[in-house]
C-alpha positions in Angstrom: 9.8 -31.5 12.1 7.1 -33.8 10.8 6.9 -32.4 7.2 7.4 -29.5 4.9 5.5 -28.6 1.7 6.1 -26.0 -1.0 5.8 -25.0 -4.6 8.5 -24.5 -7.0 8.6 -22.5 -10.3 9.7 -24.7 -13.3 11.4 -22.8 -16.2 11.1 -23.5 -19.8 13.1 -26.5 -21.3 13.6 -27.9 -17.9 14.6 -31.5 -17.6 15.1 -31.6 -13.8 14.1 -29.6 -10.8 15.8 -29.2 -7.6 14.3 -28.0 -4.4 15.9 -27.0 -1.1 13.9 -27.3 2.0 13.3 -24.1 3.9 14.7 -25.9 7.0 16.8 -29.0 6.8 15.4 -32.2 8.3 17.4 -34.1 10.9 17.5 -36.8 8.4 16.5 -37.9 4.9 12.7 -37.6 4.8 10.9 -41.1 4.7 8.4 -39.8 1.8 9.0 -37.2 -0.9 5.9 -36.6 -3.2 6.2 -34.3 -6.0 3.5 -33.5 -8.8 3.8 -31.2 -11.8 1.1 -28.8 -12.5 0.2 -26.4 -15.3 -1.1 -23.2 -13.8 -1.7 -21.3 -17.0 -3.0 -23.6 -19.8 -6.7 -25.1 -20.1 -7.7 -28.0 -17.7 -6.5 -31.3 -19.2 -3.2 -29.8 -20.6 -0.5 -32.5 -20.5 2.1 -32.1 -17.6 5.3 -34.1 -17.3 5.6 -36.6 -14.6 8.1 -36.1 -11.9 10.3 -38.8 -10.6 12.3 -38.3 -7.4 16.1 -39.0 -8.6 18.0 -37.7 -5.5 16.9 -37.1 -1.9 18.5 -35.9 1.3 17.9 -33.9 4.5 18.4 -30.6 2.8 16.4 -31.1 -0.4 15.5 -33.3 -3.5 15.8 -33.4 -7.1 13.3 -34.9 -9.6 13.6 -35.8 -13.2 11.0 -35.0 -15.7 9.5 -37.5 -18.0 9.9 -34.7 -20.6 11.4 -31.5 -20.8 8.8 -28.5 -20.1 7.6 -26.6 -23.2 6.9 -23.2 -21.5 7.5 -21.6 -18.0 3.8 -22.2 -17.2 4.5 -25.2 -14.7 5.0 -25.6 -11.2 6.2 -28.3 -8.9 3.9 -28.8 -5.9 5.9 -31.0 -3.2 5.5 -32.5 0.2 8.3 -34.2 2.0 8.7 -35.8 5.8 7.4 -38.4 8.1 5.6 -41.1 6.0 2.8 -41.5 9.0 2.1 -37.9 8.5 2.1 -37.5 4.9 -0.3 -40.5 4.5 -2.4 -38.9 6.9 -2.3 -35.9 4.7 -3.1 -37.8 1.6 -6.2 -39.7 3.5 -7.6 -36.3 4.1 -7.9 -35.7 0.3 -10.5 -38.3 -0.1 -12.9 -36.5 2.5 -15.4 -33.8 1.8 -14.4 -30.2 2.7 -17.1 -30.3 5.5 -15.2 -33.3 7.2 -11.7 -31.8 7.3 -10.4 -30.4 10.5 -10.3 -26.8 11.3 -7.2 -25.0 10.8 -7.0 -22.3 13.6 -3.6 -20.7 13.1 -3.1 -17.2 11.1 -2.8 -17.9 7.4 0.8 -17.2 6.1 1.3 -15.1 3.1 2.5 -18.2 1.1 -0.6 -20.5 2.2 -2.7 -21.3 -0.8 -6.6 -21.4 -0.6 -8.8 -23.2 -3.4 -11.4 -21.2 -5.1 -13.7 -22.5 -8.0 -13.6 -20.6 -11.3 -16.7 -21.3 -13.1 -16.2 -19.8 -16.7 -15.6 -21.0 -19.2 -15.2 -24.2 -17.6 -15.3 -25.3 -13.9 -11.9 -25.3 -12.6 -10.1 -25.1 -9.3 -7.7 -22.1 -9.0 -5.2 -21.7 -6.1 -4.7 -18.1 -4.8 -2.2 -17.0 -2.2 -3.3 -15.6 1.1 -1.1 -12.6 0.4 -3.4 -11.8 -2.7 -6.6 -12.5 -0.9 -6.0 -10.6 2.1 -5.9 -7.5 0.1 -9.5 -7.7 -0.6 -10.4 -7.1 3.2 -9.7 -4.3 5.6 -7.5 -5.4 8.5 -7.8 -3.8 12.1 -4.3 -3.0 13.7 -4.4 -2.7 17.5 -1.6 -0.1 17.8 -1.5 2.9 15.6 1.4 3.8 13.5 4.1 5.8 15.0 4.9 7.6 11.8 3.9 7.9 8.1 6.6 5.4 6.9 6.0 2.8 9.9 5.6 -0.9 8.6 2.1 -1.6 7.2 0.3 -3.1 4.3 -2.6 -2.1 2.0 -6.0 -2.5 3.8 -4.8 -2.1 7.4 -6.4 0.7 9.7 -6.1 1.7 13.3 -7.7 4.4 15.7 -6.9 6.5 18.5 -8.5 9.3 20.4 -7.6 12.0 17.6 -7.2 10.1 14.3 -8.3 7.3 12.2 -5.3 5.8 10.4 -5.2 3.8 7.0 -2.6 2.5 4.8 -2.6 2.6 1.2 0.1 0.0 0.3 2.7 2.7 0.3 2.4 4.6 3.5 0.0 5.4 6.3 -2.4 8.6 6.3 -4.6 9.8 9.2 -7.9 11.7 9.4 -9.1 13.7 12.3 -11.6 11.8 14.3 -14.5 13.5 16.2 -17.5 12.1 18.4 -20.2 14.4 16.7 -21.7 12.5 13.8 -22.5 15.7 11.9 -19.2 17.1 12.1 -17.6 18.0 8.8 -13.8 18.3 8.7 -12.7 20.8 6.1 -8.8 20.9 5.7 -7.5 24.5 6.0 -5.7 25.6 2.7 -3.2 28.4 3.3 -0.8 30.5 1.3 1.8 33.4 2.6 4.2 35.5 1.0 5.8 39.0 0.8 5.1 41.6 -2.0 7.3 44.4 -3.0 5.5 47.8 -3.0 6.9 50.0 -5.9 7.5 53.8 -5.2 4.6 56.0 -5.6 2.2 53.1 -5.9 -1.5 53.5 -4.6 -2.5 49.8 -4.6 -0.8 46.6 -4.0 -1.9 43.4 -5.8 -1.2 39.6 -5.0 -1.8 36.6 -7.2 -1.9 33.3 -5.7 0.5 30.7 -6.9 -2.3 28.3 -6.9 -5.9 29.5 -6.7 -8.4 28.6 -3.8 -11.7 27.0 -4.2 -13.2 30.2 -3.3 -12.4 33.8 -1.9 -10.1 33.1 1.2 -9.6 35.2 4.3 -6.6 37.5 4.1 -4.7 39.4 6.6 -1.6 41.6 6.0 1.1 44.0 7.3 3.4 46.6 6.1 7.3 46.5 6.5 10.0 49.2 5.9 13.4 47.8 5.1 15.6 50.6 5.2 14.6 52.7 8.2 15.1 56.5 8.0 12.2 58.8 7.5 9.4 56.2 7.6 6.0 56.8 6.3 3.0 55.1 8.2 1.2 53.0 5.4 -2.4 51.9 6.0 -4.7 49.9 3.5 -7.9 48.4 2.9 -8.7 45.2 0.8 -10.7 46.4 -2.0 -10.8 43.2 -4.1 -10.4 39.7 -3.1 -11.2 36.4 -5.2 -10.0 32.8 -5.1 -7.1 33.9 -7.4 -5.7 36.8 -5.6 -6.4 40.3 -3.8 -5.8 43.9 -3.9 -5.1 46.5 -1.1 -5.5 50.3 -1.7 -3.0 52.4 0.3 -3.8 55.5 2.1 -0.7 57.2 0.7 1.9 56.3 -1.8 5.3 55.5 -0.5 8.0 57.9 -1.5 10.7 55.2 -1.8 10.7 51.3 -2.8 11.8 50.2 0.6 8.4 49.0 1.6 6.9 45.5 1.7 3.7 43.9 2.2 3.6 40.5 4.3 0.4 38.6 3.5 -1.2 35.4 4.8 -4.4 33.9 3.2 -6.6 31.1 4.6 -9.7 29.0 3.3 -11.2 29.2 6.8 -11.6 32.0 9.2 -8.2 33.1 10.7 -7.6 32.4 14.3 
């Protein structure tokens, strides 16, 4: 390979810094350039000078002119073929408008220069992995499940749903061709209520209240058999919190139950 580059964090009180190349060169690189930068303190803050003291095809070590006084330093480095390295350095004297275009997809560890203007103008380097979270990213193939791989800002569509990723998992929203269509999620609740002997009403309180009075349906069940009474009822009160059914006759045993189902939209 022609060259490699990277950034290495430097710890506090460090006198030397060692770098291992992501991939070994076939031979010892012709040129290794390493520069110490302070990524936190104000512009003009003193940074130690790095001198390459050992180099091989797998990495290199630099010795600092003075030990670091904090963990706010990085070692920015480039290593490889001399001709390529010097071509890269020559590009640094060009205006941005004169630089060649990079047409490949940015990698998460690629840095982009941004100008920070307050309180003093200074260039900040920000990773693509951070910048890309400010944009939505279309994914050609919808996810196969809620836990499918993805990242924040990604979205996809198919005939039925619009999919989006929140950084943790995928979610989906029903899709329609009608611009005026409003999707209202159906909220439901169901349960079984014991009917006490000699009761003339049965009341149900929802575990979680609806936003408005729901639609309710119910049926009666005898759990013991024998001489069965035929119970009938009518809803006499319903609200977001619950409902009450009045019975046509009071059961003569406690062997009866009411099965019920409530929905925020009209029942099918």
